[in-house]
C-alpha positions in Angstrom: 0.0 0.0 0.0 1.5 3.3 -1.0 1.4 5.9 1.7 -0.3 9.3 1.2 1.3 12.5 2.1 -1.3 12.9 4.9 -0.3 9.5 6.4 3.3 10.5 6.4 2.5 13.9 8.0 0.4 12.1 10.6 3.6 10.2 11.7 5.6 13.4 12.1 5.7 13.4 15.9 6.6 9.7 16.0 9.4 10.3 13.5 10.8 13.2 15.6 10.5 11.2 18.8 12.3 8.2 17.2 15.5 10.2 16.6 15.6 12.3 19.9 18.5 11.8 22.2 17.8 9.0 24.6 19.4 8.4 28.0 20.2 5.4 30.2 21.9 4.9 33.5 24.3 1.9 33.5 25.2 0.5 36.9 28.5 -0.8 38.0 28.9 -3.0 41.1 32.6 -2.1 41.2 32.0 1.7 41.1 29.0 1.3 43.5 26.5 3.2 41.3 25.4 4.2 37.9 26.9 6.3 35.1 24.6 8.2 32.8 24.9 7.6 29.0 23.2 9.0 26.0 22.5 8.2 22.4 24.8 9.7 19.8 23.8 11.6 16.6 24.3 10.1 13.2 27.6 12.1 12.6 29.1 10.8 15.8 28.1 7.2 15.0 29.6 7.6 11.5 32.9 8.8 13.1 32.9 5.9 15.5 32.2 3.4 12.6 35.2 4.8 10.7 37.4 4.7 13.8 36.4 1.1 14.5 37.4 0.2 10.9 40.9 1.5 11.4 41.4 0.6 15.1 38.5 -1.4 16.6 39.7 -1.2 20.2 40.1 2.5 20.2 36.8 2.9 18.3 34.9 0.9 20.9 36.5 2.8 23.8 35.7 6.1 22.1 32.1 4.9 21.6 31.7 4.4 25.4 33.6 7.6 26.2 31.7 9.8 23.8 28.3 8.5 25.1 28.8 9.8 28.6 29.2 13.4 29.7 30.4 12.0 33.1 33.3 10.2 31.5 34.3 13.4 29.6 34.4 15.5 32.8 37.6 17.5 32.9 38.1 17.0 36.6 37.7 13.2 36.3 40.1 13.0 33.4 42.7 15.2 35.1 42.5 13.2 38.3 43.3 10.0 36.3 46.1 11.8 34.5 44.7 11.8 31.0 45.4 14.6 28.4 43.5 15.4 25.2 45.3 12.6 23.2 44.1 9.7 25.3 41.0 10.8 27.1 39.0 7.8 25.8 41.3 5.5 27.8 39.5 6.5 31.0 37.0 3.8 30.0 39.8 1.2 30.5 40.5 2.5 34.0 36.9 2.3 35.1 35.5 -0.9 33.4 37.1 -4.2 32.6 36.8 -5.9 29.2 33.6 -7.9 30.1 32.0 -4.8 31.5 32.9 -2.8 28.4 31.3 -5.4 26.2 28.1 -5.2 28.2 28.1 -1.4 28.0 28.7 -1.5 24.2 25.7 -3.8 23.9 23.5 -1.5 25.9 24.7 1.5 23.9 24.1 -0.2 20.6 20.5 -0.9 21.8 20.2 2.7 23.0 21.3 4.0 19.6 19.0 1.5 17.7 21.9 -0.5 16.3 21.2 -3.9 17.7 17.5 -4.5 17.3 16.3 -4.6 13.7 13.0 -6.1 12.9 13.6 -8.1 9.7 10.1 -7.1 8.6 10.5 -3.4 9.3 11.4 -2.7 5.7 9.9 -4.8 2.9 9.4 -4.8 -0.8 5.8 -3.8 -1.5 4.5 -5.4 -4.7 4.0 -2.7 -7.3 1.0 -3.0 -9.6 1.2 -1.7 -13.1 2.6 1.8 -12.7 1.6 2.8 -16.2 -2.0 3.2 -15.2 
């Protein structure tokens, strides 16, 4: 069924909501509490995808780092001795590899990267378009 312009306009609010920044608190037993994370915009996700292609470990650390204002806090970074070149490595100081894998999974879900309905996009049979 081909959508009408009115039907697409009727979905406007849902479309806007779909791409709004989302937040999640991720808890750590070791740290004794939660760290707030947020979804990333398309440009940031594209940058991370490119980074992962050239250096997967650095790209994944940066994905976690960029997703949390808390982890990018200047006071926190300074207290752990990080400068501008290696700030993303704060993630290694706070979370072990298994914890980082779990966080990445949660961030992928938050950003809509892990759950794709195989039927969400489909080929709609086209009748004779010459009519």
